[in-house]
N, C-alpha and C positions, 0 to 999 in steps of 0.2 A: 292469628297469633296464638289462640288457644290450641289449634292443631299442632303447632310447633312445640308448644310446652308439653303437650301430651306425648309427642314423639320423643322428646328429650328425656322425659321421665320414664318412658317404657324401656329405653336402652339400658339404663342402670339396673332396672329390675331384671332384665334378661341376663345381664352380666352376673348379677347376684345369684340368679338361679343356676347359671352354668357353674359358678364356683361352688355353690351348695351341692350340686350333683357330683361334681369331681371329688369334693371332700367325702361325700358319702360312699362313692365307689372305691376310693382309696382306703377308707376305714373298713369297708366290707371285704376287700381283698386281703387286708392284714388279718382280720378276725377269722375269716373262713380258711385261711391258710393254717391258722392254729387249731381251729375247731370247726370242721366242715358242717356241723349241725348247729352252729351258733344262731341265737335268736336275733330277731330285729332289735330287741332291747339292748343286746350286747353290741350290735353294730352301731346303734344310736349313741351309746356310751362312748365307743371308740371315736366316733365322729364328733363328739362334743355337741350333739344336737338332740332335739326331742324325737321320740319315735313318730309323732305326728308329722314332723317335717319330712321324714323318710317317706312316709305314706303319701305325702303330697306329690312326691316325684315318682314314686313307685307303688302302685296299688297293692302289690303283694310281694312276698319274699321271692317267689319264682320270677316275678318281673324284675326285681333287683339283680338276681343272679343272671338272668338272660341279658341284662344291660352289661353286666360285667363280662360275660362271654363275648358279647358284641364288641366291646372295647378291646378286649384281648385279641380278637380276630382282626381288628383294624390295625393293631400294633404288629401283628404277624405279617400282614400284607405289606406294611410299610418296610418292615425289615427285609422281607423277601425281595421287594422291588429295589431295595439298596444293595442287594447282593450281587448285582450284575450277572444275572443268569444267562445272558446271551453271549458271554465271552468265555474262552477257555474250554477245556474238555468237558463234555456233558456230564460224565460221572462225577467230576469234581463240582460241577454246578449243582447236581442233585444233592451232594453233601452240604453245600453252602445253603441250599434251600432248607434242608432239615435243621441245620445249625440256626438259621434265622427263626425257624419255628420254636426251637428250644429256648431262645431268648425269651419267649413269652412265659415259659415256665419259670425262668429266673425272675422275671418281673412280676408275674402273677402266679406264685406257686400253689394257690388254691385250686388251679386247674388240675393238678395231678391228683388231688384228694377229694374233690367235690363231685357229688352226684348231681349232674345238671337236671333241671326241671324237664318235664316232658315237653317235647316240641313236635310239631308236625313234621312229617317227611319232607315236605316242601321247604319248611323253614331250615331244616337240617342241611338240605341240598344247597339252599341259598347261601348258608354260611361257608360251606366247604368248596363250592364251585370255583370261586376265585383262586383258591390255592390249587385245586385240581387242574384248572386251566393252565396255570403257570408250570405246574409239574409235567403236564402232558406236553407242553411246548418244548421243554427241555429234552424230554425223551425223544420226540420226533426229530429234533435237531440232532441229537446224539446218534440216532440210527442212520440218519442221512450222512453224517460226517464220519461214520465208522467208530465212534467212541463207545457206542452201545450195541449190543448184539442185535442185528436186524432180524434174526429169526425168532426172537421173543415178541409175542403180542404186546402192543402198547398197554392194553388193559391189564395184562399180567404184571408188567413192570410196575405200573401204578400200584396195583394191589400189594405186590411183594414189598416195594419200598415203604409204603404206608404201614404194612404189617410189621416190618422191622422197627419202624419208628414207634408204633404202639407197643411193641414188645419192650423196647427200651424204656418207654414211659412207665410201663407197669413194673419193671425192675426198680426203677427210681422210686416209684410210689410206695413199694413194700420195703424199701430200704436195703435192697441187696446191691444197689449200685448208686453212685453219685451222678449228678447231672453231667459233670465233667467226664466221668468214665463212659457214660452212655454216648456222649458225642464222639469220644475217641473210638469207641467200638463201631459206631455208624460210619466213621470215616474209613475204616478197614473193610466193613462188611458190604457197604453199598457197591463200591467198585467190583468186588469179587462177584457180587450177584448179577451185575448187568454188563460187564465188559465182554467183548467178543472172545471166543476161544477158551471159555472156562470149562467146557464139557467136550471130551474127545468124541 
């Protein structure tokens, strides 16, 4: 009976912890979008909690930022998987993939302005690998179906598409372009870059 009571009491504690973490991450996202160098005190104030509560979940500011980036990555993957990349012309699927990624910037605008904490190369690859795998799958399908230039190396298309996406992100970050403008330009630029017959 005591074990049952212990299990029942632990579930509310876990639920409370999840809610507390979500509140902190939401507050951090808002504050860091306004001020990328915001302190933990500012984040705690926005979250309506004590700084000690934040440290109970995240031992450092870098750990908090890392958790924010992980959450944004999960959202990007969910949006990409909802974009039905296995149907339609591959060049259009590439655009949908990038559009799904841009949704993360609309949801978590701090990503455009925040210098992420140092991470190991292995951790960085781990974060990017799921997106890269989906991108490569679309490219291979497109070259097989004739939507993408089969003479272009897959690795080059990967690098070029991501390079354009990063360039668009930088334009938005410095205020020379809005997020909507960046998406519209990518819709035009990506097909021109990868479709067959673009070079005589």
